[in-house]
C-alpha positions, 0 to 999 in steps of 0.5 A: 626370223630369229628362230629361222636364223638359229635353225639355219645355224643349227642346220649348218653346224650339223652339216659341217659336223657331218662333213668333218665326220665324213672327211675324218672317216675317209682320212682314217680309211686312207691311213691318216689318223687325227687326234679326234675330239677331246674326251677328258681334261685334267689340269694339275698346276701348269700341266694339262692332260688331255685324252682324245678319241685317238691320242694322249696329249700333255701341254705344259707351261714351262715359262710365261713364254714357253709352252710344250706340247706332247702327243702320241697315239699310245699313252705317253712314255717316259719323259726323256731328252738328250737336248733339254736341260731346262725344267718348268718354272713356277709360272702364273697361269689362268685357265678358262674352260668351256664345252668347246675350248680351253684357254691357257693365259700367261703374262705373255701369251694365250694358248687356245685349245679347241675340243671338237676336234682337238687343235691348238693355237697360240695368240698374243694377249690382245688376240693376234694369231701367233701360230695356229694349226691348219684347219682340217689338217691339224696334227696327224699320223700316217703309220709311225710318222707324225706331222704337225700342219701349221697355217702359213700366214700371209708374208710369213718368213722362216729362219734358222734350223741350224746347219742348213744351206739355202737363203736366210728366209727358208720360205718355199723350201723343205729340209730333212734332218738326218746327220750325214757325211757329205764330202764336198757337199754342194751349196744347196745340199740337204741334209748336212752333218748336224740336226737342230730342229728349231726354227723361228717364224716371222710375220706381221711384226710377230715372231715365234720359235718352234723346237721339235725335240724328236731324234728320229729323222725329222722333216720341215716344210715351209711351203715347199710344193704347196701354198697352204701350210708349213709343217714339221714331222718325225718318222717315229716317236712322239709329236713333242715340240716347244713353242716360244713367243717373245717380241724379239728374236734375241729373246727367242734364242735366249729361251731356246738356250734356256731349254737346251743349255748354253756354252761354258767359257771357252779356253782363250787359246781356242779363239786364236788362229789355228793352223791345220792340215790333213796331215802334218807329220812327222813331228819335225814337220809340226815343229817347222810349221810352228817355227815358221808361224813365229818367224813370219810373225803370224799370231797363232795359238793352235796346231791340229793333227789329223788321222796320220798321228795314229798308229794305223788309225787305231784310236788312242795310239801314236805312230811312234815312227812319226811321233816318237815322244808326243809329250815332249812335242806337245810341251815344246809346242806349248813353250812356243805358245801353241796348243795341240788339237788331235782328231778322234773318230768313234770307230775303234779298229777290230784288232785283237790285242789293241789295248783300247779295243780290248778294254771296250770288249771287256766292258761290253760298250760296243753297238750290237745287232738284235742277235747279240753280234757286234755291229761292224762298219768300215772306216779309216782303220778298216773294220771297226766297232763303235762305242754306244754313247747313248749308254752311261757305260759307253760314255764312262768307257770313253771318258776314261779313254780320252785321258790318254790325250791329257796324259800326252799334253793334248789340249783339244779333241776334234770329234770327226765322222760322228754322224755315224759315218761309215763307208757306204753310208748305210748303217743298218736300221736294226743296230741297237742302242741303249738310249739310257735304259730304253733300248732303241734302234738306229732310227731313233739314236742316229741323230743324237749319236754325235751329241753324246760322243762330244758330251763324253769327250768333254766330260772325259777331258774335263775330268783329266785336267784342271783346264777347260777342254776344247772340243770340236765336232762335225756332227751333233743335235740340239744342245751341242753348244753345251760341249763343243764348237762345230765347223761346217765340214768338208767344204770346197775351195770355191767362192760359193763355199766361202759365202755358204759357210758364212750363211751356215754360221749365221743359221747356226747362230740363230739356232743357239750355237755360238762357237762355229767355224769353217775350213778357211781356204776350203778343205777340198781343192786349192784356192786362188790367191784372191780367194785365200786372201778373202777367206783369211779376212773372213776367218778373222771374223769367225768364232773359230778361226782354223785354216785347214786343207786336204791331202793332195792340195796346195800347201795352205799356210799363209806364206804359200801364196806370196808376200802380198797375200802373207802381208794381208793375211797377217794384217787380219790375224793381227787385227783378230788378236787385238780384238780378243778383249771384244771377242772374249767378252762376246763369248761371255755374253753367249754363256749368259743369254745364248746369243751368237758371235756371228749374228744374222741381221734377222736378230736385230732387224727382223722386220726389215724386208731388205735383209732377206734380199738374197744380195745381202744374205752373206752380211752378218754382225760379229758381236754387237758392233761389227757389220761384216759384208764379204764378197766373192774374191773376184768382185771389184764392186759390190752392194751392201745394205746398211740397216740403220743410219750412222754406221761408220766405215771401220777404216776411215770413220766416215759416217754412212747413210741407211740403205743400199751402198755400192762399194769398190771392193779391194783384195786388201780390205774386207768391207767392215762397218761399225754400228754407231754408239758401239763400245769395242775393247782392244789390246796391244798385239800379241803373238799368242793368247798366253803372251801378256799384252801391254798394260793398257786396254784400248776402249773404242767408243763410237758417237751415236744417237742411241744408248748402248751398253757393253759388258767387258769380261776377263778371267784367267782364260784357262781354268774353271775358277771363273765359276767361283767368282774369279773374273773381272766384269764391268758394265760400260754404258754410252749415253749420247744425251750427255756425251758420257761413258759410264763405267760401273763398279767391277764385279768379281775377284780377278785382277785385270791384266790392264792397269790403264784404259785408253779411250779412243773417241770416234766421230766426236766433235773436237772436245773442249775438255773431258772430265772423269767424276769432275776431274779434267783429263788430258785429251790428245788428237791422233791419226789412227789406223786399225790395219797396217801395210796399205801405205800412208794414204789417209783413206785407211786412217781416221782422226780420233781423240784419246784419253788415258785413265786408270782402270780402277775397280770403282764406278766412274763416268767420263763426260766429253764436253 
């Protein structure tokens, strides 16, 4: 019987082999090419080199949690990436090879490589499947297009992929990455302006990330039009992806940003309120806007100029009739506490004698056709040439040109139309790009063009000034966070677009981009009073807070909607400025671990099915502490989902239960909650970030059941001296078991602007006493409100206890008894 069983097994194996061979032959005849069987394997350190019947493959262990897979039908070419700046780390790895498979094991995961035919899957150390290829499909080519087919697990969810419309869970949908100029896009349009081919898969209490580093058009399918697989594909180039596995989504984001880089500390002024319009001119109008902001006591730090500041839209010029003395204007604005940001597009007008245009011609930096003729596209100035930012020569030219802005006192550069956008939106495929020494066509360079433009703008602005540059972009590719903030483009003045903008920022945050924003009030159209009010409230809880609107729309300044709207808007701008110590410290965290400022609930509550309910997709955390739950402006009631118990109503300190809550929604208040055990540093109100607050830091501590820590961070807000240790950093830890707050020793050489700390205790029982390192401190009971202007009703305030102590540099602890 044993012989018969073995014989049957051999027969079945032979039949299956013949079936696979026949299927493969049929597929290849139909134009589908699979890698086929493994022919030889070479292991060199953490690099596995595999040749198969139809493919050349490299598998590299970057870290214990990151594995890279490269494959192509032809021998692999140079290893080059505009996105990846992280390099393989020395990693302990075990390899076990048999005639049928190869197993790579790190201290975090196992990589299972089948030989007949070649396929790769990833498992936990205990053998649970994290992600695997779909049997029978695996990875294959149809012409130049290459697709990786992954087995879709039961109940699998997919989040991220950058600036993508749709729900938080992308299951059942498909997406394309091709940077596009999409004026007034609808709430389900795809693609939009930027490309971040990185997503996170979630199933069975397991999560993983996949980053497809390929700049051709890429397509992602999460079960759209099929129920068998998810897939990711590129229209050309290699199959080149990084697989990331961690137990927490936060760590997946950190590993992804280890690969693609993290932002530098932004200039503090860029976190303030920015007033913009298409367009403010002449300079007297700019002065009027600035003066009105100050007169009406609306804190603000920036005024942005759109294309009409230029002379007939020619780059690196000013319209001298409208702006006769730009350095004088920008200096006067700076004296009032305003920084100036100006727009710049990539197209340089074809105009004989124009200085920048002629310099570009002389240095031969413009894009060309294969026959050597310059590519010409039409944009705002008319017919334009375009700098090749994929060449070092082109980037060097641009770096020198943007010195023009620093020379004129400009602090921020807003990079627009960098998809590349031209009238007609059909840039020819045969336009050639240098691609850093390996000439290629528009098909491969398109998606990375915006990234290299903002890189050039950042590097040029940094070289021209001792101050940190502020760069804003509409387009980009993975790694854009190293150089710029991104906003969500030409949105519309509709509730649907306000809520869509929130989801876009959340998705960008899941994809490693912390500094995000949207045009508050909507760029196209004129919002209602209620919508403008709600949008200003949401804007105050956005990383980049810019009010912007188009020509031929109603004036969009806060005072344009009447006194009540002005009062409410001012309340939330005031709150934003009081929260700057919290926000700045949150940005510091982003520079260290890549975690965003706008945080999808999928980061901390990954396996809670309720957060994927469409009713709650607009909720997000602002840093670690605040749960923001916005609603459309016409709603009077709404439902929120609180993912844990013990959260506080921000306005009243009432403690909430876990789960669904039905709220009465007021135009005057943005529904906000604070997580228990939170630590929130705040300051006194200022009118701009360069204005010094009073010398007391307000530290709000919320009683909770879990330990929590917060890294408070401070520096000069303008220079790069923090990179040499000129910062003030302190870890603050709340321990609920002993009702204690521990202040670790200060790190860094920077002197804090705050001499005292006023601790504000929320939710604590009336204290018998408070002690710091054994010494008793005076406790005061106060009635406290974060928001003014609602009247004297107790529903907008709470009872707190306060303690004042010196902000020394040594470690100390405070115990509430």
